[in-house]
C-alpha positions as CSV (number, residue, x, y, z in Angstrom):
1,M,-35.4,-31.0,44.9
2,T,-35.2,-32.1,41.2
3,V,-37.7,-33.2,38.7
4,S,-37.4,-35.7,35.8
5,R,-39.4,-34.9,32.7
6,K,-38.5,-36.6,29.4
7,K,-40.4,-34.9,26.6
8,T,-42.4,-31.8,25.8
9,T,-43.8,-30.2,22.6
10,G,-42.0,-27.3,20.9
11,L,-41.9,-25.4,17.6
12,T,-39.2,-26.0,15.1
13,I,-38.4,-24.8,11.5
14,A,-39.8,-27.5,9.1
15,H,-38.0,-25.9,6.2
16,L,-36.8,-22.4,5.5
17,P,-39.0,-20.1,3.4
18,E,-37.6,-18.9,0.1
19,G,-40.4,-16.2,-0.2
20,E,-43.1,-15.3,2.2
21,L,-43.3,-17.2,5.5
22,R,-46.2,-19.6,5.6
23,C,-47.6,-21.7,8.5
24,E,-46.1,-24.9,6.9
25,H,-42.6,-23.6,7.5
26,I,-43.1,-24.0,11.3
27,E,-44.1,-27.3,12.9
28,K,-44.8,-28.8,16.3
29,T,-42.2,-31.3,17.3
30,V,-41.5,-33.6,20.3
31,I,-38.6,-32.0,22.2
32,S,-36.4,-34.0,24.6
33,L,-35.9,-32.4,28.0
34,P,-32.9,-33.2,30.3
35,D,-33.5,-36.1,32.6
36,I,-32.9,-33.9,35.6
37,T,-33.6,-30.2,35.8
38,R,-33.5,-27.9,38.7
39,L,-35.8,-25.3,37.2
40,L,-38.9,-26.1,35.2
41,L,-40.9,-23.3,33.5
42,K,-44.4,-23.2,31.9
43,P,-44.7,-20.3,29.4
44,L,-47.7,-18.0,29.7
45,A,-47.1,-15.7,26.8
46,I,-44.6,-15.5,23.9
47,S,-43.6,-12.4,22.1
48,V,-43.6,-12.6,18.3
49,D,-41.4,-10.0,16.6
50,P,-40.4,-9.0,13.0
51,Y,-36.7,-9.9,13.6
52,M,-37.7,-13.6,13.8
53,R,-38.2,-13.5,10.0
54,T,-34.6,-12.3,9.6
55,R,-33.4,-15.4,11.5
56,M,-34.7,-17.5,8.7
57,Q,-32.6,-15.7,6.0
58,P,-29.7,-17.7,4.5
59,S,-27.2,-14.9,5.0
60,G,-26.7,-11.6,6.9
61,Y,-28.1,-10.7,10.3
62,D,-25.0,-12.2,11.9
63,Y,-25.7,-10.5,15.3
64,I,-27.9,-13.5,16.3
65,E,-27.8,-17.2,15.4
66,R,-29.7,-17.9,12.2
67,W,-32.4,-20.6,12.3
68,K,-32.2,-23.6,9.9
69,A,-34.3,-26.6,9.3
70,G,-34.8,-28.4,12.6
71,S,-34.0,-25.3,14.7
72,T,-36.1,-24.7,17.8
73,L,-37.8,-21.4,17.7
74,S,-37.3,-19.0,20.6
75,G,-38.4,-15.6,21.7
76,W,-39.0,-13.2,24.6
77,T,-41.3,-15.1,27.0
78,M,-43.1,-14.7,30.2
79,A,-43.2,-18.0,32.2
80,E,-44.3,-19.4,35.5
81,V,-41.9,-21.4,37.7
82,V,-43.4,-24.9,38.1
83,I,-40.6,-26.5,40.1
84,S,-37.4,-25.0,41.3
85,S,-34.4,-25.9,43.4
86,E,-32.5,-23.0,41.9
87,P,-31.6,-20.2,44.4
88,G,-33.6,-17.0,43.8
89,F,-36.5,-18.8,42.2
90,K,-39.5,-20.4,43.8
91,Q,-42.7,-22.1,42.6
92,G,-45.2,-19.6,41.3
93,D,-42.6,-16.9,40.4
94,L,-43.1,-15.2,37.1
95,V,-40.0,-14.7,35.0
96,V,-39.1,-13.3,31.6
97,G,-36.3,-14.0,29.2
98,H,-35.3,-15.3,25.8
99,L,-36.6,-18.9,25.9
100,P,-37.4,-21.8,23.5
101,M,-41.0,-22.0,22.3
102,Q,-42.0,-25.1,24.2
103,E,-44.9,-26.3,26.4
104,L,-42.3,-26.9,29.2
105,I,-38.9,-25.4,29.5
106,A,-35.9,-26.7,31.4
107,A,-33.7,-23.7,32.5
108,D,-30.7,-23.0,34.6
109,G,-31.8,-19.5,35.8
110,Q,-29.2,-17.6,33.8
111,H,-30.4,-14.6,31.9
112,L,-33.9,-14.9,33.5
113,I,-35.5,-11.8,35.1
114,R,-37.8,-12.4,38.0
115,V,-40.9,-10.1,37.7
116,P,-41.0,-8.0,40.9
117,A,-43.9,-8.7,43.2
118,G,-46.6,-6.0,43.0
119,S,-45.7,-5.0,39.4
120,D,-47.7,-5.5,36.3
121,P,-46.3,-8.7,34.8
122,E,-47.6,-7.8,31.3
123,A,-45.4,-4.7,31.3
124,Y,-42.4,-7.0,31.1
125,L,-43.7,-8.2,27.7
126,H,-43.6,-4.7,26.3
127,P,-42.5,-1.4,27.8
128,L,-40.2,-3.0,30.4
129,G,-39.3,-5.9,28.1
130,M,-37.2,-6.2,24.9
131,T,-39.3,-4.0,22.7
132,G,-39.3,-1.2,25.2
133,F,-35.5,-1.7,25.5
134,T,-35.2,-1.5,21.7
135,A,-37.2,1.8,21.6
136,W,-35.1,3.2,24.5
137,V,-31.8,2.3,22.9
138,G,-32.7,3.7,19.5
139,M,-34.5,6.9,20.6
140,Q,-33.2,7.8,24.0
141,L,-29.6,6.5,23.8
142,L,-28.8,7.0,20.1
143,G,-31.3,9.4,18.8
144,Q,-31.3,11.8,21.7
145,P,-34.2,14.0,20.6
146,T,-34.6,17.6,21.8
147,A,-37.3,20.2,21.5
148,E,-35.4,21.5,18.4
149,D,-35.9,18.3,16.5
150,T,-38.5,17.3,13.9
151,V,-38.7,13.5,14.4
152,L,-40.2,10.9,12.1
153,V,-41.2,7.5,13.5
154,S,-42.5,5.1,10.9
155,A,-44.8,2.2,11.8
156,A,-45.5,4.1,15.0
157,A,-48.5,1.9,16.0
158,G,-46.2,-1.1,16.4
159,A,-44.4,-2.3,19.5
160,V,-41.1,-0.4,19.1
161,G,-42.4,2.6,17.2
162,S,-45.2,3.4,19.7
163,I,-42.7,3.6,22.6
164,A,-40.0,5.4,20.6
165,A,-42.5,8.1,19.4
166,Q,-43.6,8.8,22.9
167,L,-40.1,9.1,24.1
168,A,-39.4,11.7,21.5
169,Q,-42.7,13.4,22.3
170,R,-41.7,13.6,26.0
171,Q,-38.5,15.5,25.0
172,G,-40.6,18.2,23.4
173,A,-39.8,17.3,19.8
174,N,-42.1,17.8,16.9
175,V,-43.0,14.2,16.2
176,I,-44.4,13.0,12.9
177,V,-45.7,9.4,13.1
178,T,-46.9,7.0,10.4
179,A,-49.2,4.0,10.2
180,G,-50.7,2.1,7.3
181,R,-54.3,1.5,8.6
182,T,-57.0,3.9,9.7
183,D,-57.5,2.2,13.1
184,K,-53.8,2.5,13.8
185,R,-53.8,6.2,12.9
186,D,-56.9,6.8,15.0
187,W,-55.0,5.2,18.0
188,L,-52.0,7.4,17.4
189,H,-54.2,10.5,17.4
190,R,-55.6,9.3,20.7
191,L,-52.1,9.1,22.1
192,G,-51.7,12.8,21.4
193,F,-49.8,12.9,18.1
194,K,-51.0,15.7,15.9
195,T,-49.3,14.7,12.6
196,V,-50.2,11.2,11.7
197,L,-49.5,10.1,8.1
198,N,-50.3,7.0,6.0
199,H,-47.0,5.6,4.7
200,R,-49.0,3.4,2.3
201,S,-50.6,6.4,0.6
202,P,-49.5,7.0,-3.1
203,D,-48.7,10.6,-2.2
204,Y,-46.9,9.9,1.1
205,A,-43.8,11.7,0.0
206,R,-45.9,14.9,-0.6
207,Q,-47.6,14.5,2.7
208,L,-44.3,14.2,4.5
209,N,-42.8,17.2,2.8
210,N,-45.9,19.2,3.8
211,A,-45.7,18.0,7.4
212,A,-41.9,18.9,7.6
213,P,-41.3,21.8,5.2
214,F,-37.9,22.4,6.8
215,G,-36.9,18.8,6.8
216,I,-36.6,15.8,9.2
217,T,-33.8,16.1,11.7
218,L,-34.2,12.7,13.2
219,N,-35.6,9.6,11.4
220,F,-36.3,6.5,13.5
221,E,-36.7,4.1,10.7
222,N,-38.8,0.9,11.2
223,I,-40.3,0.1,7.8
224,G,-38.0,0.4,4.8
225,G,-39.2,0.3,1.2
226,S,-40.7,3.3,-0.5
227,A,-41.5,5.0,2.9
228,F,-37.7,5.0,3.7
229,T,-37.0,6.5,0.3
230,A,-39.4,9.3,1.0
231,A,-37.8,9.8,4.4
232,I,-34.3,10.2,3.0
233,D,-35.6,12.8,0.5
234,A,-37.1,14.7,3.4
235,M,-34.0,14.6,5.6
236,R,-32.4,17.9,6.6
237,P,-28.6,18.2,6.2
238,N,-26.7,17.2,9.3
239,G,-29.6,15.2,10.6
240,R,-29.6,11.7,12.2
241,L,-30.9,8.4,11.1
242,V,-31.6,5.6,13.7
243,L,-32.0,2.5,11.6
244,C,-34.1,0.1,13.7
245,G,-35.7,-2.1,11.1
246,L,-36.9,-2.6,7.6
247,V,-40.0,-4.7,8.3
248,S,-41.7,-4.1,5.0
249,Q,-38.8,-5.9,3.3
250,Y,-38.5,-9.0,5.6
251,Q,-40.8,-11.1,3.5
252,T,-39.0,-10.3,0.2
253,R,-36.0,-12.1,-1.4
254,N,-33.8,-9.1,-0.8
255,P,-34.7,-8.0,2.8
256,R,-31.6,-5.8,3.3
257,K,-31.9,-3.7,0.1
258,S,-31.0,-0.1,0.5
259,P,-33.2,2.6,-1.1
260,D,-31.9,3.9,-4.4
261,N,-31.4,7.3,-2.9
262,F,-29.3,6.1,0.1
263,A,-26.2,8.0,-1.1
264,Q,-28.1,11.2,-0.3
265,L,-27.5,10.6,3.3
266,R,-23.8,11.0,2.8
267,Q,-24.2,14.0,0.6
268,K,-26.4,15.5,3.4
269,K,-23.9,14.5,6.1
270,V,-26.6,12.6,7.9
271,A,-25.3,10.6,10.9
272,I,-26.4,7.0,10.5
273,H,-26.9,4.8,13.6
274,P,-27.8,1.2,12.7
275,F,-28.1,-0.8,15.8
276,V,-29.0,-4.3,17.2
277,V,-30.1,-4.7,20.8
278,P,-27.6,-7.4,21.9
279,D,-24.8,-4.8,21.5
280,Y,-26.4,-2.7,24.2
281,L,-27.4,-5.2,26.9
282,T,-24.9,-3.6,29.4
283,H,-27.4,-0.6,29.4
284,W,-30.3,-2.8,30.6
285,N,-30.3,-1.5,34.2
286,D,-30.1,2.1,33.0
287,F,-33.2,1.4,30.8
288,Q,-35.1,-0.1,33.8
289,R,-34.3,2.9,36.0
290,F,-35.5,5.2,33.2
291,M,-38.6,3.3,32.1
292,A,-40.0,1.7,35.2
293,P,-41.1,5.0,36.8
294,L,-42.8,6.0,33.5
295,V,-44.7,2.7,33.4
296,G,-45.6,2.7,37.1
297,Q,-46.9,6.3,37.0
298,K,-48.8,5.6,33.7
299,N,-46.8,8.3,31.9
300,I,-46.4,6.1,28.9
301,T,-49.1,4.4,26.9
302,W,-48.8,0.8,25.8
303,R,-51.0,-2.0,24.6
304,L,-50.7,-5.8,24.1
305,D,-52.1,-7.2,20.9
306,K,-53.1,-10.7,22.3
307,V,-53.5,-13.8,20.3
308,S,-54.7,-16.9,22.2
309,G,-53.9,-20.5,21.3
310,G,-50.4,-21.2,22.5
311,L,-47.9,-22.8,20.2
312,D,-50.6,-23.5,17.5
313,S,-51.0,-19.7,17.1
314,V,-47.4,-18.6,16.9
315,A,-47.0,-19.1,13.1
316,P,-50.2,-17.3,12.1
317,A,-49.5,-14.6,14.7
318,L,-46.1,-14.0,13.3
319,I,-47.3,-13.9,9.7
320,G,-50.0,-11.5,10.6
321,L,-47.5,-9.3,12.3
322,L,-45.3,-9.2,9.2
323,N,-48.4,-8.2,7.3
324,G,-49.1,-5.3,9.7
325,D,-52.3,-6.6,11.3
326,N,-51.3,-5.7,14.9
327,I,-51.7,-2.6,17.0
328,G,-49.1,-2.4,19.8
329,K,-47.1,-5.4,21.0
330,R,-48.2,-8.8,19.6
331,V,-48.0,-11.7,22.0
332,V,-49.3,-15.3,21.9
333,E,-51.0,-16.5,25.1
334,W,-51.9,-19.9,26.4
């Protein structure tokens, strides 16, 4: 059985931002669908993530296709199968995958993951989805924390940071976490973290040195800027740096700028692990085998920061995320 649908509504880049992202940079557009499609999806929730801002940069970030004026936005999405003649998918199934931001989506079934019956579908938007995978790759696969480590996780109330910090905590490490708002720090305290710092505080560097008088052995860097500078100063010789993101810099004209003290890392013989998730997709099944039991047994805490409104809410939700107004994983729902 096939279905013919001509048009739908989607989000495209109206024009690329040269400074901060604004709602006017993203617009709703009529999108043509194939005349015939064997798999038609209706999105239920779209993930908005900081890396989306990097796709709007004129250079760098070559691990993923950059957006330009007219590009259709895309992201990790949970969708319902509306019509299918594709083997392995039936009407009513829930799927997740990287999909265009549209009201209806024509798909071929490739790279789609069917949400298993009886599982919590929302988990596949966060701990069992791409942000959980990012945290697992960075902390478990690359960082490899042990009980001997003093671990720093910046922006730990965000989607990736909150999972990464808990993974280090589960290995018995001394985990120092940071967040820029009181309610975020309160949430991190409730998760069981004893040392919760404010990376926006004028004396953050002093706070960090007091919290780790013998130095940081593993830094899971999410934020960049002055907080990254302080973290480098606090690194112990022969430590490890897992470079996940520089979210505080993504709205600036020089989003990839290194801290002025970056050379210290070489002097201290710190092992540097920059990474991007597409390079590790062959580990997806290993990740699922590791994380699914933790989620199913409620041994890891996660939360969705839900914004309603569908496509109309994507731009303000993304801008808010870049300004740090989320707790946990931000998603836009219909």
